[in-house]
Backbone as JSON, one array per atom type, in Angstrom:
{
  "sequence": "MPASELFQQQLAGTIGTRTKLLAKEVVFKTLLDSGIDEGSAADWSKQIAAIYGKLKTEKDKPFEIEQLVHIAPDELVTLTNLVKVIAKENRAPTSEELDALLHEQTAVDIAMFGRMLASKQGHNCEAAVQVAHAIGVHASAIEEDYFTAVDDLNRTDSSAAHVDQAGFAAAVFYQYICIDRDLLKRNLGDDEALTQKALRALVEAAVKVGPNGKQNSFASRAYAHYVMAEKGSQQPRSLSLAFVKPVSSGDYGSEAIEILERVRDNMDKVYGACADERKQLNALVGEGSMLEILDFVASE",
  "N": [[-3.12, 6.32, 1.78], [0.65, 6.29, 2.97], [3.14, 3.95, 2.37], [4.29, 1.65, 4.63], [7.1, 2.36, 6.66], [9.25, 0.52, 7.0], [8.54, -1.24, 4.57], [9.21, 0.99, 2.73], [11.96, 1.11, 3.13], [13.32, -1.37, 2.71], [12.39, -1.53, -0.04], [13.52, 0.49, -1.44], [13.87, 3.03, -3.6], [12.55, 1.91, -5.62], [9.96, 2.35, -5.31], [6.97, 3.86, -6.25], [5.56, 7.13, -7.02], [2.73, 8.69, -6.34], [0.6, 11.22, -6.9], [-1.18, 14.26, -8.01], [-0.15, 16.67, -8.87], [2.18, 16.56, -10.88], [2.88, 18.09, -13.25], [2.48, 20.66, -12.49], [4.63, 20.96, -9.89], [6.95, 19.55, -10.96], [7.13, 20.19, -13.67], [6.1, 22.93, -14.45], [7.35, 24.83, -12.36], [9.92, 24.16, -12.43], [10.54, 24.58, -15.23], [10.23, 27.63, -15.14], [11.93, 28.3, -13.04], [14.07, 28.02, -14.82], [14.13, 30.07, -16.71], [12.25, 30.03, -18.53], [9.42, 31.97, -20.19], [6.41, 32.45, -18.61], [3.97, 32.09, -20.17], [4.79, 30.22, -22.04], [5.72, 28.16, -20.63], [3.35, 27.5, -19.14], [1.68, 26.43, -21.11], [2.94, 24.25, -22.04], [3.51, 22.9, -19.88], [0.46, 22.09, -19.39], [0.1, 20.63, -21.59], [1.99, 18.48, -21.06], [0.68, 17.46, -18.58], [-1.51, 16.28, -19.71], [-0.94, 13.95, -20.33], [-0.88, 12.3, -18.43], [-3.58, 12.5, -17.21], [-6.94, 14.06, -17.12], [-7.1, 17.41, -17.25], [-8.09, 19.27, -14.41], [-10.74, 22.11, -14.31], [-10.76, 24.16, -12.45], [-9.69, 27.57, -11.88], [-8.13, 28.03, -10.02], [-6.37, 25.85, -9.93], [-4.09, 24.81, -11.82], [-2.59, 23.11, -13.87], [-2.98, 21.07, -12.8], [-4.33, 17.58, -12.39], [-7.23, 15.61, -12.63], [-7.23, 13.01, -11.42], [-5.44, 11.03, -8.87], [-2.42, 10.03, -10.31], [0.01, 7.57, -10.45], [3.15, 6.94, -10.47], [5.94, 5.42, -11.62], [9.71, 5.28, -10.57], [11.62, 5.25, -12.68], [9.98, 6.34, -14.62], [9.44, 9.0, -13.69], [12.06, 10.05, -13.78], [12.37, 10.03, -16.41], [10.48, 12.02, -17.24], [11.76, 14.09, -15.79], [14.06, 14.53, -17.11], [12.9, 15.33, -19.52], [11.82, 17.61, -19.13], [14.05, 19.1, -18.66], [15.6, 19.09, -20.99], [13.56, 20.52, -22.88], [13.52, 22.9, -21.48], [15.96, 23.69, -21.99], [16.54, 23.8, -24.89], [14.14, 25.72, -25.31], [11.65, 25.16, -26.29], [8.3, 23.25, -26.93], [7.29, 20.21, -25.92], [7.74, 17.33, -28.13], [5.25, 15.22, -29.99], [6.11, 12.73, -29.72], [7.99, 12.91, -27.62], [6.22, 13.14, -25.97], [4.71, 10.67, -25.83], [6.46, 9.03, -25.04], [6.71, 9.41, -22.39], [5.44, 7.73, -20.51], [6.04, 4.06, -19.48], [7.23, 1.06, -20.13], [7.27, -0.28, -16.57], [8.9, -0.53, -13.25], [7.89, -0.17, -10.7], [7.66, -1.26, -7.57], [5.5, -1.32, -5.8], [3.21, -0.49, -7.77], [3.29, -2.65, -9.43], [2.19, -4.53, -7.43], [-0.02, -3.16, -6.41], [-1.39, -2.42, -8.72], [-2.06, 0.12, -11.38], [-4.1, 2.44, -12.86], [-5.0, 4.31, -15.82], [-6.96, 6.52, -16.99], [-6.57, 8.14, -19.62], [-4.29, 6.75, -20.86], [-4.68, 3.91, -21.46], [-3.26, 1.59, -22.14], [-1.02, 1.75, -20.52], [-2.19, 0.71, -18.19], [-2.15, -1.08, -15.1], [-2.39, -4.44, -14.07], [-3.41, -5.42, -11.0], [-1.43, -7.47, -8.59], [-1.67, -8.11, -5.82], [-3.93, -8.85, -3.32], [-5.53, -7.52, -0.9], [-7.6, -8.2, 1.92], [-10.11, -6.48, 4.2], [-9.01, -6.41, 7.41], [-10.85, -8.54, 10.08], [-12.58, -8.39, 13.2], [-12.31, -11.43, 15.23], [-13.83, -12.03, 17.2], [-16.58, -10.82, 19.59], [-16.52, -7.39, 20.3], [-16.61, -5.01, 22.89], [-17.39, -1.73, 22.74], [-15.4, 0.97, 24.13], [-14.88, 3.76, 26.14], [-12.43, 6.28, 26.49], [-11.4, 8.46, 28.51], [-10.0, 11.74, 28.67], [-8.39, 14.44, 29.75], [-6.85, 17.95, 29.7], [-4.6, 20.11, 30.94], [-4.15, 23.6, 31.3], [-0.84, 25.05, 31.36], [-0.11, 27.75, 31.26], [-2.12, 28.86, 32.87], [-3.13, 30.14, 35.93], [-4.66, 30.81, 37.36], [-7.12, 29.27, 37.31], [-7.71, 26.12, 38.33], [-9.19, 24.05, 37.05], [-9.68, 21.61, 34.43], [-8.53, 22.42, 31.14], [-9.22, 21.45, 28.99], [-11.7, 18.73, 27.86], [-12.47, 15.61, 26.72], [-13.6, 12.68, 25.15], [-12.64, 9.62, 23.52], [-13.84, 6.78, 21.51], [-12.7, 3.38, 21.66], [-12.0, 0.05, 20.66], [-10.95, -3.11, 21.36], [-9.47, -6.01, 19.95], [-8.68, -9.62, 18.51], [-7.96, -10.27, 15.46], [-8.32, -11.23, 11.88], [-6.93, -11.54, 8.98], [-6.58, -11.71, 5.47], [-4.56, -12.33, 2.91], [-3.86, -12.13, -0.73], [-1.76, -13.3, -3.37], [-0.94, -13.1, -6.54], [1.69, -14.31, -7.91], [2.9, -15.12, -10.27], [2.0, -13.13, -11.93], [3.0, -10.73, -10.68], [5.6, -10.96, -10.81], [5.75, -10.84, -14.04], [4.59, -8.19, -14.12], [6.69, -6.7, -12.91], [8.35, -6.87, -15.1], [9.69, -9.67, -15.25], [11.73, -9.86, -13.39], [13.26, -12.02, -11.11], [14.76, -11.51, -9.07], [13.9, -9.07, -8.03], [11.34, -9.84, -7.43], [11.13, -11.77, -5.39], [12.5, -10.13, -3.6], [10.52, -8.01, -3.2], [8.16, -9.71, -2.43], [9.06, -10.44, 0.02], [9.34, -8.36, 1.36], [6.81, -7.38, 1.39], [5.57, -9.24, 2.94], [6.71, -9.04, 5.12], [6.17, -6.59, 6.29], [3.33, -6.93, 6.4], [3.22, -8.48, 8.67], [4.33, -7.5, 10.68], [3.7, -4.69, 10.98], [1.37, -2.46, 11.98], [-1.69, -0.31, 11.64], [-1.14, 3.22, 11.77], [-2.73, 5.09, 12.98], [-3.52, 6.93, 16.05], [-1.35, 5.91, 17.55], [-0.07, 7.16, 19.34], [-1.86, 7.25, 21.55], [-2.58, 4.93, 21.84], [-0.56, 2.78, 21.72], [-0.61, 0.41, 20.26], [1.22, -1.91, 19.09], [1.3, -4.53, 17.72], [2.42, -7.59, 16.74], [1.83, -10.1, 14.33], [0.5, -12.84, 15.51], [0.04, -15.74, 14.63], [0.75, -16.91, 11.63], [-0.2, -18.31, 8.54], [1.01, -19.43, 5.45], [0.3, -20.22, 2.36], [1.04, -21.79, -0.72], [0.22, -22.66, -4.15], [-1.52, -23.65, -7.39], [-4.31, -23.77, -7.12], [-7.59, -22.56, -7.4], [-7.63, -19.42, -5.23], [-8.55, -19.4, -1.72], [-10.07, -18.03, 0.68], [-10.35, -18.13, 4.55], [-12.15, -16.68, 6.1], [-14.72, -17.62, 6.83], [-14.57, -19.26, 9.12], [-14.83, -17.9, 11.14], [-17.59, -16.82, 11.22], [-19.46, -17.31, 13.19], [-18.65, -15.94, 16.29], [-15.64, -16.28, 18.19], [-15.56, -17.17, 21.36], [-14.78, -18.19, 23.82], [-12.56, -17.28, 26.61], [-9.75, -17.44, 25.81], [-9.02, -16.11, 23.44], [-6.9, -15.91, 21.27], [-5.73, -18.52, 20.89], [-7.78, -20.13, 20.47], [-8.98, -18.97, 18.17], [-7.02, -19.71, 16.5], [-7.28, -22.52, 16.66], [-10.05, -23.3, 15.44], [-9.77, -22.08, 12.88], [-7.65, -23.6, 11.72], [-9.18, -25.98, 11.72], [-11.44, -25.66, 10.19], [-9.74, -25.06, 7.81], [-8.71, -27.69, 7.32], [-10.89, -29.16, 7.06], [-12.01, -27.94, 4.67], [-10.08, -29.06, 2.97], [-10.74, -31.62, 2.94], [-12.99, -31.81, 1.87], [-12.61, -30.65, -0.63], [-10.25, -31.35, -1.48], [-6.76, -31.21, -1.32], [-6.04, -27.71, -0.87], [-4.21, -26.36, -1.33], [-0.61, -26.53, -2.4], [1.63, -26.39, -0.92], [2.56, -25.59, 2.42], [3.29, -23.41, 4.94], [3.59, -22.32, 8.33], [3.63, -20.04, 11.37], [3.36, -19.92, 14.9], [3.26, -17.66, 17.13], [2.23, -18.07, 19.88], [2.75, -20.56, 20.89], [5.44, -20.6, 20.05], [6.34, -21.67, 17.81], [7.54, -22.54, 14.42], [9.01, -19.95, 12.1], [9.7, -16.64, 11.43], [11.86, -15.96, 9.46], [11.62, -18.61, 8.11], [9.16, -18.34, 6.9], [8.98, -16.07, 5.26], [10.86, -16.97, 3.53], [10.14, -19.16, 2.47], [7.35, -17.93, 1.13], [8.79, -16.12, -0.74], [10.22, -18.08, -2.3], [10.37, -19.77, -5.54]],
  "CA": [[-2.2, 6.36, 2.74], [1.67, 6.03, 2.42], [3.69, 2.85, 2.63], [5.22, 1.7, 5.85], [8.65, 2.97, 6.75], [9.75, -0.94, 6.84], [8.6, -1.3, 3.16], [9.97, 1.99, 2.08], [13.03, 0.79, 3.47], [13.6, -2.37, 2.12], [12.4, -1.5, -1.38], [13.86, 1.84, -1.54], [14.21, 3.05, -5.28], [11.45, 1.09, -6.22], [8.41, 2.86, -5.25], [6.31, 5.01, -7.1], [5.1, 8.47, -6.6], [1.36, 9.29, -6.3], [0.01, 12.71, -7.03], [-2.13, 15.02, -9.23], [0.74, 18.03, -9.23], [3.04, 16.53, -11.57], [2.92, 19.12, -14.35], [2.84, 21.83, -11.5], [5.77, 20.69, -9.03], [7.9, 19.16, -11.61], [7.48, 20.64, -14.8], [6.15, 24.23, -14.76], [8.32, 25.31, -11.59], [11.19, 23.9, -13.38], [10.61, 25.62, -16.53], [10.15, 29.32, -14.52], [13.24, 28.47, -12.74], [14.88, 27.91, -15.99], [14.03, 31.21, -17.38], [11.02, 30.33, -19.6], [8.52, 32.84, -20.01], [5.57, 32.03, -17.99], [3.13, 31.66, -20.98], [5.04, 28.89, -22.37], [5.72, 27.16, -19.3], [2.19, 27.34, -18.85], [1.31, 25.87, -22.26], [3.88, 22.95, -21.98], [2.84, 22.28, -18.31], [-0.63, 21.9, -19.51], [0.57, 19.34, -22.6], [2.63, 17.13, -20.53], [-0.02, 17.39, -17.68], [-2.91, 15.91, -20.39], [-0.63, 12.71, -20.84], [-1.35, 11.35, -17.27], [-4.97, 12.43, -17.01], [-7.69, 15.04, -17.49], [-6.84, 18.63, -16.34], [-8.78, 20.18, -13.88], [-10.92, 23.29, -14.9], [-10.29, 25.59, -11.77], [-8.81, 28.17, -12.37], [-7.09, 28.13, -9.08], [-5.47, 24.82, -9.64], [-3.78, 25.09, -12.99], [-1.92, 21.91, -14.32], [-3.62, 20.05, -12.0], [-5.1, 16.17, -12.97], [-8.51, 15.05, -11.66], [-7.05, 11.77, -10.39], [-4.04, 10.85, -8.49], [-1.47, 9.4, -11.02], [1.09, 6.64, -9.9], [4.24, 7.37, -11.66], [7.33, 4.9, -11.29], [10.71, 5.81, -10.67], [12.13, 5.54, -14.04], [8.98, 7.15, -15.31], [9.71, 10.11, -13.01], [13.41, 10.35, -14.16], [12.08, 10.39, -18.0], [9.81, 13.28, -17.48], [12.65, 15.29, -15.25], [15.07, 14.6, -18.16], [12.24, 15.76, -20.75], [11.74, 18.95, -18.63], [15.43, 19.75, -18.69], [15.77, 19.45, -22.42], [12.95, 21.62, -23.35], [13.92, 24.22, -21.08], [17.61, 24.2, -22.7], [16.14, 24.5, -26.19], [13.37, 26.5, -24.97], [10.65, 24.76, -27.35], [7.32, 22.87, -26.57], [7.59, 19.03, -26.45], [7.0, 16.71, -29.5], [4.49, 14.05, -29.7], [7.12, 11.55, -29.67], [8.35, 12.69, -26.48], [5.16, 13.23, -24.76], [4.09, 9.57, -25.9], [7.46, 8.32, -24.36], [6.69, 9.62, -20.74], [5.02, 6.59, -19.67], [6.58, 3.22, -20.65], [7.5, -0.26, -19.08], [8.11, 0.21, -15.36], [9.23, -1.75, -12.45], [7.72, 0.04, -9.36], [7.14, -2.48, -7.04], [3.89, -1.0, -5.42], [2.34, -0.36, -8.93], [3.22, -3.79, -9.67], [1.34, -5.16, -6.43], [-1.5, -3.1, -6.08], [-2.05, -1.77, -9.93], [-2.44, 1.61, -11.81], [-5.23, 3.19, -13.89], [-4.83, 5.34, -16.32], [-7.92, 6.66, -18.21], [-5.94, 8.65, -20.9], [-3.08, 6.03, -21.49], [-4.86, 2.56, -20.77], [-2.18, 1.16, -22.59], [-0.14, 1.48, -19.68], [-2.51, 0.25, -16.83], [-1.47, -2.31, -14.57], [-3.1, -5.15, -13.2], [-2.78, -5.59, -9.34], [-1.34, -8.59, -8.55], [-1.88, -8.27, -4.55], [-5.3, -8.58, -3.03], [-5.62, -7.68, 0.64], [-8.91, -8.19, 2.57], [-10.1, -5.77, 5.33], [-9.04, -7.43, 8.7], [-11.93, -8.56, 10.7], [-12.56, -9.01, 14.5], [-13.07, -12.99, 15.6], [-14.94, -12.09, 18.38], [-17.16, -9.74, 19.81], [-16.0, -6.48, 21.05], [-17.19, -3.94, 23.13], [-17.13, -0.03, 22.51], [-15.22, 1.39, 25.37], [-14.57, 5.36, 26.17], [-11.15, 6.9, 26.68], [-11.96, 9.58, 28.96], [-9.2, 12.24, 29.06], [-8.56, 15.94, 30.18], [-5.67, 18.2, 29.62], [-4.44, 21.41, 31.79], [-3.22, 24.84, 30.86], [0.08, 25.0, 32.1], [-0.01, 28.99, 31.9], [-3.27, 29.35, 33.57], [-2.38, 30.37, 37.35], [-6.05, 31.45, 38.6], [-7.98, 28.51, 37.38], [-6.98, 24.96, 38.31], [-9.95, 23.29, 36.33], [-8.87, 21.26, 33.0], [-8.9, 23.21, 30.22], [-9.82, 20.51, 27.81], [-12.24, 17.76, 28.44], [-12.92, 14.73, 25.69], [-13.48, 11.17, 25.14], [-12.65, 8.9, 22.35], [-14.17, 5.53, 21.61], [-12.05, 2.41, 21.01], [-12.01, -1.18, 21.03], [-9.47, -4.1, 21.07], [-9.89, -7.23, 19.09], [-7.95, -10.25, 17.92], [-8.28, -9.8, 13.67], [-8.29, -12.24, 11.0], [-6.24, -10.75, 7.68], [-6.39, -12.41, 4.37], [-3.99, -11.52, 1.76], [-3.77, -12.99, -1.72], [-0.87, -12.86, -3.9], [-0.54, -13.65, -7.75], [3.0, -14.59, -7.89], [3.06, -14.94, -11.75], [1.32, -11.92, -12.51], [3.63, -9.78, -10.11], [6.81, -11.28, -11.82], [5.26, -10.09, -15.05], [4.32, -6.67, -13.75], [8.2, -6.12, -12.61], [9.63, -7.1, -16.16], [10.28, -10.92, -15.18], [12.67, -9.64, -12.58], [13.39, -12.67, -10.22], [15.29, -11.19, -7.83], [13.24, -7.99, -7.23], [10.07, -10.49, -7.42], [11.39, -12.18, -3.88], [12.4, -8.58, -2.51], [9.29, -7.45, -3.14], [7.32, -10.58, -1.65], [9.73, -10.76, 1.36], [8.83, -6.65, 1.94], [5.48, -7.2, 1.57], [4.8, -10.2, 4.08], [7.28, -8.84, 6.71], [5.18, -5.4, 6.59], [2.13, -7.35, 6.91], [3.15, -9.08, 9.72], [5.02, -6.45, 11.73], [3.29, -3.19, 10.73], [0.04, -1.98, 12.12], [-2.29, 1.16, 11.09], [-0.21, 4.25, 12.74], [-3.38, 5.94, 13.74], [-4.03, 7.11, 17.42], [-0.31, 5.02, 18.13], [0.38, 7.78, 20.69], [-2.6, 6.94, 22.55], [-2.92, 3.58, 22.29], [0.59, 1.97, 21.33], [-0.93, -0.39, 19.44], [2.24, -2.42, 18.12], [1.16, -5.81, 17.87], [3.01, -8.29, 15.39], [0.86, -11.12, 14.15], [1.01, -14.0, 16.62], [-0.01, -16.65, 14.04], [0.87, -16.62, 10.1], [-0.4, -19.46, 7.73], [1.49, -19.32, 4.16], [0.07, -21.37, 1.53], [1.12, -21.99, -2.08], [-0.21, -23.46, -5.04], [-2.21, -23.43, -8.38], [-5.4, -23.66, -7.06], [-8.07, -21.18, -7.02], [-7.58, -18.96, -3.94], [-9.61, -19.33, -0.94], [-10.2, -17.04, 2.24], [-10.78, -18.85, 5.66], [-12.76, -15.98, 6.92], [-15.89, -17.99, 7.18], [-14.33, -19.79, 10.29], [-15.31, -16.83, 12.24], [-19.01, -16.24, 11.05], [-19.67, -17.57, 14.71], [-17.53, -15.21, 17.39], [-14.93, -17.11, 19.07], [-16.48, -17.03, 22.38], [-13.9, -18.43, 24.87], [-11.83, -16.22, 27.06], [-8.66, -17.21, 25.34], [-9.22, -15.87, 21.95], [-6.08, -16.1, 20.08], [-5.67, -19.8, 20.7], [-9.49, -20.69, 19.98], [-9.41, -18.73, 16.95], [-6.04, -20.6, 15.67], [-7.71, -23.76, 16.52], [-11.05, -22.95, 14.82], [-8.85, -21.59, 11.48], [-7.01, -24.97, 11.22], [-10.22, -26.94, 11.5], [-12.07, -25.08, 8.7], [-8.82, -25.36, 6.8], [-8.45, -28.89, 7.25], [-12.39, -29.8, 6.59], [-11.74, -27.73, 3.23], [-9.08, -29.9, 2.46], [-11.34, -32.72, 2.98], [-14.09, -31.68, 0.95], [-12.22, -30.15, -1.91], [-9.05, -31.75, -1.82], [-5.53, -30.06, -0.99], [-6.67, -26.44, -1.24], [-2.79, -25.77, -1.37], [0.17, -27.41, -2.68], [2.52, -26.24, 0.18], [2.13, -24.78, 3.34], [4.08, -22.84, 6.22], [3.06, -21.49, 9.2], [4.11, -19.97, 12.53], [2.5, -19.69, 15.76], [3.97, -16.94, 18.66], [1.55, -18.41, 21.09], [3.39, -21.52, 21.54], [6.58, -21.06, 19.95], [6.44, -22.97, 16.89], [7.8, -21.92, 13.39], [9.96, -18.64, 12.29], [9.46, -15.59, 10.61], [12.82, -16.33, 8.33], [10.97, -19.7, 7.59], [7.89, -17.67, 5.95], [9.9, -15.05, 4.37], [12.0, -17.87, 2.46], [8.84, -20.13, 1.76], [6.82, -17.07, 0.43], [9.62, -15.6, -1.63], [10.51, -18.75, -3.17], [9.42, -19.98, -6.83]],
  "C": [[-0.6, 5.8, 2.38], [1.76, 4.8, 2.93], [4.34, 2.55, 3.83], [6.35, 1.71, 5.65], [9.3, 1.54, 6.4], [9.78, -1.14, 5.53], [9.32, -0.41, 2.26], [11.41, 1.69, 1.89], [13.77, -0.02, 2.7], [13.46, -2.33, 0.31], [12.67, 0.04, -2.02], [14.32, 1.98, -3.29], [13.5, 2.7, -6.31], [9.93, 1.13, -6.18], [7.77, 4.06, -5.83], [5.78, 6.52, -6.48], [3.52, 8.72, -7.19], [0.97, 10.8, -6.06], [-0.78, 13.22, -8.15], [-1.2, 16.27, -9.54], [2.11, 17.51, -10.12], [3.59, 17.49, -12.35], [3.24, 20.47, -13.42], [4.15, 21.97, -10.81], [7.02, 20.43, -10.05], [8.18, 19.71, -12.72], [7.55, 22.16, -14.88], [7.04, 25.24, -13.82], [9.68, 25.29, -12.2], [11.48, 24.78, -14.38], [10.82, 27.32, -16.29], [11.49, 29.29, -14.23], [14.27, 28.54, -13.78], [15.0, 28.99, -17.01], [13.09, 30.91, -18.45], [10.1, 31.1, -19.09], [7.2, 31.97, -19.35], [4.23, 31.74, -18.87], [3.44, 30.54, -21.53], [5.45, 27.95, -21.31], [4.54, 26.78, -18.87], [1.73, 26.24, -19.91], [2.1, 24.6, -22.19], [3.6, 22.44, -20.93], [1.48, 21.5, -19.09], [-0.52, 20.57, -20.75], [1.25, 18.02, -22.03], [1.58, 16.57, -19.5], [-1.27, 16.24, -18.12], [-2.34, 14.51, -20.65], [-1.06, 11.91, -19.52], [-2.72, 11.49, -16.87], [-5.82, 13.62, -17.33], [-7.27, 16.15, -16.78], [-8.15, 18.95, -15.52], [-9.4, 21.51, -14.4], [-10.76, 24.25, -13.94], [-9.32, 26.29, -12.04], [-7.64, 28.69, -11.22], [-6.14, 26.88, -9.12], [-5.05, 24.31, -11.12], [-2.61, 24.23, -12.75], [-2.46, 21.03, -13.86], [-4.46, 18.85, -12.3], [-6.38, 16.19, -11.97], [-8.17, 13.76, -10.74], [-5.63, 11.73, -10.18], [-3.43, 9.79, -9.57], [-0.24, 8.71, -10.46], [2.09, 6.42, -10.8], [5.54, 6.56, -10.94], [8.57, 5.68, -11.51], [11.15, 6.34, -11.93], [11.06, 6.5, -14.86], [9.29, 8.64, -15.18], [11.25, 10.97, -13.65], [13.26, 10.68, -15.96], [11.51, 11.57, -18.06], [10.86, 14.1, -17.0], [13.74, 15.43, -16.63], [13.91, 15.7, -19.42], [12.4, 17.16, -20.44], [12.97, 19.71, -19.04], [15.76, 20.15, -20.35], [14.93, 20.44, -23.23], [13.34, 22.97, -22.95], [14.95, 24.7, -21.97], [17.13, 24.48, -23.78], [15.13, 25.37, -26.52], [12.13, 26.1, -26.35], [9.62, 23.89, -26.64], [7.98, 21.19, -26.68], [7.14, 18.41, -27.53], [6.09, 15.58, -28.96], [4.92, 12.85, -29.28], [7.68, 11.69, -27.87], [7.4, 12.74, -25.46], [4.85, 11.56, -24.54], [5.35, 8.7, -24.98], [7.71, 8.41, -22.89], [6.34, 8.43, -19.93], [5.39, 5.29, -20.53], [6.72, 2.04, -19.5], [8.0, 0.16, -17.66], [8.2, -1.28, -14.19], [9.01, -1.33, -10.82], [7.09, -0.95, -8.71], [5.81, -2.36, -6.42], [2.93, -0.9, -6.58], [2.19, -2.04, -9.33], [2.32, -4.84, -8.53], [-0.13, -4.58, -6.73], [-2.31, -2.33, -7.72], [-2.01, -0.32, -10.44], [-3.69, 1.58, -12.67], [-5.1, 4.22, -14.26], [-5.8, 5.67, -17.46], [-7.53, 6.78, -19.61], [-5.13, 7.74, -21.59], [-3.39, 4.69, -21.06], [-3.98, 1.56, -21.05], [-1.34, 0.51, -21.54], [-0.54, 1.23, -18.2], [-1.83, -0.7, -16.46], [-2.28, -3.22, -13.66], [-2.68, -5.39, -11.62], [-2.75, -6.99, -9.08], [-1.55, -9.14, -6.74], [-3.15, -7.93, -4.25], [-5.25, -8.79, -1.56], [-6.96, -7.05, 1.19], [-8.75, -7.19, 3.84], [-9.89, -7.02, 6.64], [-10.2, -7.45, 9.49], [-11.77, -9.22, 12.09], [-12.95, -10.47, 14.65], [-13.79, -12.99, 16.46], [-15.64, -10.81, 18.66], [-16.63, -8.81, 20.69], [-16.64, -5.39, 21.75], [-16.35, -2.57, 22.95], [-16.52, 0.42, 23.82], [-14.88, 3.05, 25.27], [-13.12, 5.62, 27.01], [-11.44, 8.03, 27.25], [-10.55, 10.45, 29.07], [-9.12, 13.82, 29.31], [-7.03, 16.37, 29.73], [-5.47, 19.9, 30.32], [-3.73, 22.51, 30.97], [-2.02, 25.11, 31.66], [0.38, 26.73, 32.41], [-1.04, 29.55, 32.65], [-2.9, 29.26, 35.17], [-3.62, 30.4, 38.25], [-6.94, 30.19, 38.39], [-7.34, 27.23, 37.18], [-8.02, 23.74, 37.82], [-9.3, 22.82, 34.91], [-9.53, 22.4, 32.16], [-9.4, 22.43, 28.66], [-10.35, 19.26, 28.2], [-12.84, 16.79, 27.21], [-13.03, 13.44, 26.11], [-13.27, 10.85, 23.78], [-13.01, 7.56, 22.66], [-13.16, 4.6, 21.22], [-12.23, 1.14, 21.47], [-11.0, -2.24, 20.77], [-10.41, -5.6, 20.77], [-8.82, -8.26, 18.6], [-8.62, -10.52, 16.27], [-7.49, -11.07, 13.16], [-8.04, -11.18, 9.91], [-6.19, -11.73, 6.69], [-5.66, -11.56, 3.22], [-3.65, -12.27, 0.66], [-2.91, -12.38, -2.68], [-0.83, -13.57, -5.45], [1.01, -13.73, -8.23], [3.38, -14.3, -9.43], [3.16, -13.61, -12.2], [2.33, -10.62, -11.87], [5.07, -9.81, -10.75], [6.75, -10.55, -13.17], [5.27, -8.58, -14.98], [6.07, -6.16, -13.49], [9.28, -6.78, -13.87], [10.1, -8.49, -16.0], [11.53, -10.98, -14.31], [12.64, -10.59, -11.3], [13.43, -12.24, -8.94], [14.4, -10.22, -7.04], [11.87, -8.69, -7.05], [10.42, -10.97, -5.67], [11.63, -10.9, -3.32], [11.28, -8.23, -2.11], [8.37, -8.35, -2.02], [7.95, -10.6, -0.05], [9.36, -9.27, 2.07], [7.41, -6.77, 2.47], [4.81, -8.12, 2.83], [5.66, -9.81, 5.38], [6.19, -7.51, 7.09], [4.02, -5.73, 7.01], [2.07, -7.96, 7.93], [3.46, -8.45, 11.15], [4.28, -5.15, 11.87], [1.87, -3.02, 10.75], [-0.65, -0.67, 11.6], [-1.69, 2.11, 12.15], [-1.49, 5.37, 13.1], [-3.67, 5.84, 15.08], [-2.54, 6.0, 18.19], [-0.1, 5.67, 19.45], [-0.68, 7.75, 21.82], [-2.81, 5.92, 22.97], [-1.82, 2.53, 22.43], [0.11, 0.55, 21.16], [0.15, -1.13, 18.55], [2.28, -3.9, 18.21], [1.74, -6.49, 16.61], [1.95, -9.55, 15.55], [1.21, -12.38, 15.09], [0.66, -15.57, 15.8], [-0.02, -16.25, 12.33], [0.79, -18.32, 9.38], [-0.1, -19.19, 6.35], [0.93, -20.43, 3.3], [0.42, -20.83, 0.1], [0.63, -22.84, -3.28], [-0.93, -22.93, -6.24], [-3.64, -23.35, -8.6], [-5.96, -22.59, -6.99], [-7.89, -20.78, -5.4], [-8.73, -19.03, -2.9], [-9.34, -18.48, 0.43], [-10.66, -17.76, 2.88], [-11.6, -17.9, 6.57], [-14.13, -16.45, 7.49], [-15.66, -18.69, 8.72], [-14.62, -18.84, 11.54], [-16.54, -16.01, 12.09], [-19.78, -16.66, 12.37], [-18.35, -16.92, 15.4], [-16.86, -16.37, 18.13], [-15.64, -16.46, 20.39], [-15.59, -17.43, 23.94], [-13.08, -17.39, 25.51], [-10.4, -16.09, 26.44], [-8.68, -17.22, 23.55], [-8.28, -16.22, 20.86], [-5.72, -17.62, 19.66], [-7.11, -20.57, 19.98], [-9.48, -20.34, 18.58], [-8.51, -19.29, 15.63], [-6.56, -21.82, 15.22], [-9.02, -24.12, 15.47], [-10.48, -22.99, 13.11], [-8.32, -22.73, 11.19], [-8.04, -25.89, 11.23], [-10.75, -26.74, 10.54], [-11.24, -25.32, 7.46], [-8.69, -26.76, 6.18], [-9.91, -29.55, 6.59], [-12.54, -29.23, 5.17], [-11.31, -28.5, 2.5], [-10.12, -30.9, 2.28], [-12.33, -32.74, 1.77], [-13.7, -31.34, -0.36], [-11.08, -30.66, -2.6], [-8.22, -30.58, -1.62], [-6.21, -28.71, -1.81], [-4.79, -25.53, -1.55], [-1.9, -26.76, -1.31], [1.34, -27.57, -1.6], [1.95, -25.34, 1.2], [3.38, -24.6, 4.58], [3.39, -22.18, 7.16], [4.12, -21.1, 10.5], [3.25, -19.6, 13.68], [3.42, -19.01, 17.29], [3.31, -17.7, 19.88], [2.59, -19.55, 21.64], [4.88, -22.09, 20.98], [7.21, -21.8, 18.72], [6.65, -22.18, 15.45], [8.86, -20.8, 13.28], [9.39, -17.61, 11.2], [10.25, -15.64, 9.3], [12.05, -17.36, 7.63], [9.91, -19.32, 6.35], [8.29, -17.08, 5.32], [10.23, -16.01, 3.12], [10.78, -18.8, 1.27], [8.08, -18.84, 0.68], [7.64, -16.36, -0.93], [10.03, -16.46, -2.82], [9.75, -19.06, -4.57], [8.83, -21.26, -6.35]]
}
């Protein structure tokens, strides 16, 4: 799934490209457009494709690799420049040029969520961000959205032209995100400014942006009503067990916050402080602020 528009805008120029079609779209077509004969263009495209992964064997998918490869913007520039050079000089790429296609990168999404290249393991990147699946904190009933549509050009039949139904449910969710800040900074070439920018964009997107599926039907544009951000050198811990017993009162949001904070405090009692610092906002009672959370998470 593509990154949110908010995330893309704030980190423009530092977001990578996921594709199986680098050799076909960036290399083969460019070589043909540059006047290279089809046979040579095909051979050189296959050599370049092999750098990123194993080629597919289907004849109708030439130059396509088997796995999605995640390429940083600077790596894409390196590839584009190589294609221009071999097209101008009408020659195959050298082994040195091929080896240089993958190098140290500063794509924020690769630094956050990692990269695995089976054929070039030295350029793998360990993910610095872990995102748990959101879980509902209370029992939810599945309801049915019954809908119809009419045929505007049918003048003889007044009945519905289409009838269907879609199941849906609503819930208050708990979402846990764990960030290894030191690893993220290393993955970004020790660029502190970019690290802070990346953290701010990630947290703001996590708090403000929801899944975009079915938005036209349900307009689910909920911001997070409660955010707890913690920092420290201890072993991270989720608070998901706060909801092993579903919230049962009518005020799901307030009760979920109360239970979450109680479990957090109890864990601090038995384990010692599980975080060195903590900030939170609670939109239900108007405490804290988004700016404070962003400043807190981004700072060293």
